[in-house]
N, C-alpha and C positions, 0 to 999 in steps of 0.2 A: 342397549340402555343399561341393563344390569352390569354389563362388562365395564362401562364407563364409570358407574357408581362404585363398582368394586375397586377399580384403579384409584379413584379419588380417596376412598376410605383407606386403602393401603398407604397412599402417600401421606395422608394425615397421621396414620399410625407411625410411619417411619419418622416423620418430623418430631412427633412427641418423644420417640425413643432417642433420637439424636439430641434433642434438647436436654433430656434427662441425663444422658451420658456426658454431655459437655458440662452440665452443672455439677455432676459428680467429680469430673476431672478438676474443675475449678476449686471445689471444696477440698479436694485432696491436696491441691497445690498450695492453697492459702496457708495452712499451718506450717508448711516447709518454709514459705517466704517469711512468715512471721518469726521464725527462728533466727533469721539474719538480723544482726544489730543494726539499728538505724544510724544515720550519720551523726546524730547527736549523742548516741550511746543510750543506755538504759541502766537502771539499777541492777537488774538481773544479769546483764552482760558485763558489768564492771568487774575488773580483776580484783581478787582478794588482796588486801594490804595487811602488812604486819604492823601493829601498833607499837610504837617505841615504848620501852619500859618506863615506868614513872621514875621520878627522882629517887635516888637511892643513897643511903649513907654507906660509906665504904670504910673498912678497917683492915683490909688485907691487900691493899694495892701494892703492885710490884713495878719497879722501874728497872729496865735493863738497857745498858748502853756500852758499846765497845769504843766509843769516841771516834777513832779513825784507825785505818790500817797501820799508819805510821806509829801510833801508840801501841801497836802489837808487833812491832818489827824489830829486827836486829839493828843495833846502833852502829855508827861508824867507828867509834873508838873500839879497838880490838878487845874482844871478849865481853862486850857490854850489850845490853838489851833494853828496850823500852817495855814497861809492863805496869801492872796495877798491884796494889796491896789493899786489903781491907783495913779499916782503922787508920790511925796516924803513925806513919813511920817516925821513929824518934829523931830529934834534931841531933845530927852528928857534931855540931859545934864548929865545923869548918868545912870549906869546900874541897872538891877534888876527891871525895871518898865515895865508895859504893856500898850498897846495902848487903849485909850478910844474911844467910838463910835464917838465922835466929831472930832477925829483926823483921822478917816478912810474915804476913798473916793471910790466911785464906778466908777467914771470917772474923768479924768483930761486931758484936751486937746484931743489928738488923742488916748489916752490910756483908756481902760475901763476893768472892771472885770465882767465876766459873769458866771452864774451857770446853770448847767444842772439840771432841776427839773421836775420830772414827765413827761419826754419825750420831753422837749423843752428847748431851751436856753432862759434865762431871765437875766435881769440886776441883778447883785448880790445885796444882802441886808446884813446888819449887822447881823441880826438873822440867815441868811442862812449860815454864816461862820462856824457854829457849828452843822449843820444838814447834813444828807446825801442827795443823789439825789432823795429821795422820801419824804423828809421833816422830817424824824425821827432824833431824837437827836443822835449825836455821843457820845457814852458812854465809849469807851475804845480805846486806840491807837493800840490794837491788834485785833480789831473786824474785820478788812478787809473791813470796810465801810469807804467811803471818801466823802468829801464835793462836789467834782466835779466841781471845778472852773477852769477857764482859764484866762490868761492875754491876752488881745486883743490889738494889735497895729494896728491902721488903717491909711489910707491916705499915704501908702508907695509909693515911686516913684522910677523909674528906667527903665530898659529894659528887655524884655524877647524875646529870639530868639529860638522858638520851633524847627525850622529846624536845627540849629547849636547845640541845646541842652545846651544853655548858658543863664544865667540870672544874673542880678545885681540889687538888690532892697534895699532900705534904708528906715528906719522909724525914726521919731523924737518923743521923749517923754520918760517918766520915769514910772517905776512900782516898788513897794516895796514888797519884799518877807520877811514875818515875821515868826519867830519861837517862840514858847512859848508865843504867843500873843504879841510879840514885845520885849521880853527880849533880843532877838538878831534879827537884820534885816539888809538887804542890798538893794541897788538899782540896777535895770537893766535899762540901758539907751541906746537909739539910736542903735538898732540892725541893722545888715547888713547881707544880704544873697548873696552869690556868688555860682553859679552852673556852672560846666563844666565837660564834660566826665562822666556824670551820677552820679557825686558826688557833694554834697552841703556842704557849711560851713556857719554856722550862728555865727557871732561874735557880740560883744557888749561891752559896758563899764560897769564895776562893781565898786561900791563904797559903803562904809558903815562904820560900827563901830566895833572895836575889843571888844569882851566881853569874859567872862569866866564862865563856868558852876560851877566852884568851888569857884570863887570869884566874886560875882555879882557887886562889886563896880568898877570893871574894865570897862572902856568905853572910847575908844580912836578912833578918826577918822582914816580911812584908805584911802589913796589917790586913785583916780580913776585909774583903770587898764583895758586895753583892753584885753579880753580873748576870747577863743572859747567857745561859749555857747553850741553848738551841732555840731557834725559831722553827715551828712545826707547821707546814702548810697543808691544806686539804685534810684536816682531821675529821674523820667520821667516827663518832663514838659508837662502837659496837656493843653488843650485849656483854661481852666479857673483856673487851679491851681493843687495842689497835696498835699497829706498827706504822711508822711514817719516817721517811728520810728527811732530816732537817735541811733547811735552806742553806746552801753553801756558797755558790757563786764565786769560788776561789778563796774564801776566807770564812773562819768561824766568826760569830758575832763580834762587833767592834769592841764592846766592853770586855769580852773575853780576851781578845788580842791585846788590848791596852794593858790588861793586868799581866799577861805573859811577857810583854815588852819590859815591864818592871822586873820580872824574874830573869830576863835575859834569854828567853826562849820563844819570843814572838814569832819567829820565822818557822817554828814547828807547826803553826796553826794557820798558815795561809800559803798560797802559791808564791814562792819567792824566787823562782827561776832555778831551783835546785833539782837534783836528779831524782828525788823522791816526791816531787810535787803531786804526782798522781795518787800517792798514798795518803795525802793529808785530808782528803774529802771526808766530811762527816758521815758516819755510818748510821743506819736506821736506829731509831729509838723505839722500844716496845714498852707499852703501858698495859698492865692487866689489873682488873678489879673484879673479875667474875669467879664462879666456882670452878670452871674448867681452866686450868692453867698449864700450858705446855709451851716450852720455849721454841721459837723458830730457829732454823739453822742460820748461822751468821752469813751476812752477805759481804762481798769484797768490793771495795771501790776500784781496785785495779789489780790485774794479775800479771801484767807484763810491762816492761819498760825497755823496749827494743832500741829506742833512740834517746838515751838520757842526755840532759843538758848539763853543762858545767855548773857546779854549785858555787854561787857567789857569796854564800854565807861564810862566817869565820871557820877556821879549821876546827875539827872536833877536839874534845879534850884528850889529854894524854891517857895512856893505858891506866886502868884503875890500880890502886895499891892494895886492894883487899878482894875477897872472894866475890864472884859473880854467880848468877843462878846455876851455871853448869860448868864454869871454867875458872881457873885461877887467874891472877893478874897477868901472867905471862902468856895466856892463851892467845892464839892468832885468830883472825876472823874466820878462817876456814877450819878451825879445830873441830873435831867430831864431838858432838854433844850426845849424851845418852838418848837412845831412842825409846826408852821406857818412861812412862809417866810416873813410875814409882821412885820417889826420893828416899834415901836411906832412913830418914827419920819420920816418914809419913805413915800415920796409922791407917788401918783399914785396907780394903782391896780396891785400888784405883782402876783395876781392870774391869770392874762391873760396868754394865751399860745402863744401869738405872739412873735417871736424872736425879739431881738433888731435890729432895722433897720441898715443896712450898716455894721454890724460887722461880721456876720458869713461867713464862707467859707467852701466848701466841696471839697474833692478830686474828680478830674474828672476821671470817669471810662467810657471808650468808649467800648460799646458793639455793635458789628456790625456783622450781619449774613453773612456767606460766600457767595460770588457771585456764583450763579448757572444760567447757560444759559439754559432756558427752551423753547427757540423759536422753536426747532424741536422736542420737547419731544413727541408730538402726532404723528408726521410723522414716526418716527422710528419703533414703533410697527406695524403701518399700512403697511409699505413697506414690513416688514418681513412676515406678514400674507399673503399679495398678492403673494410674492415670493414663499412661501411654498405651497400655493394653486395651483400656476402655475406648480410646479414640480409634485404634485400629479395628476393634470389633464393630464400632458404629459405622465406620466406612465400609466394612465388609457387608453388614446388613443392608446398608443403603444400596450397594452395588447389586446384591442378590435381588432385593425387592424391585429395583428399577428394571432389572432384566425380566422379571416375572410380569410386570405391569406394562412393559413396552408393547405397543400395538404390533401384532404380527401381520406381515404382508398377506394379502389375499390372492 
């Protein structure tokens, strides 16, 4: 009788122990499960977000643009090149002439010309207008190598509202874009940037002189015209600025091309079936308005032209009658140009690798690791180990007690 009561009491005790252990396991597991985010998410589990900066007034905006590779290329007329000058090149009064070194400017007011050379931005030099980005001479307009210059407008003013995705910035100043070392050229003045709904529009005033590739005596002023310089898709206003490649689709904006047609150089700005069509694509535009300003390396629209097509445009102008950036009027397209950036009358040390102060800008790229809450990362595995051990212990006790209370054969 006592043996039966003893066995019953032991079974009751084992049941209580098992229930307590199972309850402990459940309580240990619940906090771990509660750490998992629900399907609908929760406040504590939501990733951190960076709030856009409030609308800001800007007085140090920088605009950088190399236009196209073709605008940085050797030209087809022997000894001539396509390049930029700060300010306004003086009116020569007649066609068929080229710009001399004395008429070219690296900087004028808030506008400057910079060259990417051996891995850094430097103030452009006269000699560098005819060399590539490693300092080697440009020897052919079909080589796929370019001089790597950019027009830099500084001291822009306006507002940037990162939260609203809007911006309005303006610059003052002039730059000259020259083809065939100045046989044709035009001015870009006072650019304006407007951004809204992820799209940007860069406008400006163009003016210059009408010329002809077939009759170099033609030289007539063309009245200033406001045109779209570039349509900028997918603009994301970063903290310090942005870089974006303009819409091209085979042509610069229509108003730009219409103006160039009046100058006689429309085919320089759209795919015309020529051998350098691949070089005419618009290069990226960089806008900066923050405290940290560093210029990105230039990008190239094309590097090879293995299968050129026959150019259906008129023949290039005849050889120039005055000096070119690196060669005389009798130079041939394959003449060796100086490999040094140092021009005889350039002051300072062009060999320095220090970028020009205040001019460069880089695209803001925000890289941020995903937020991970690791506050309970060590607790979770510990609780599960304890819970699993408790279950195994309960089973072991149950087995032992059952063996002790099992009736023995008589």
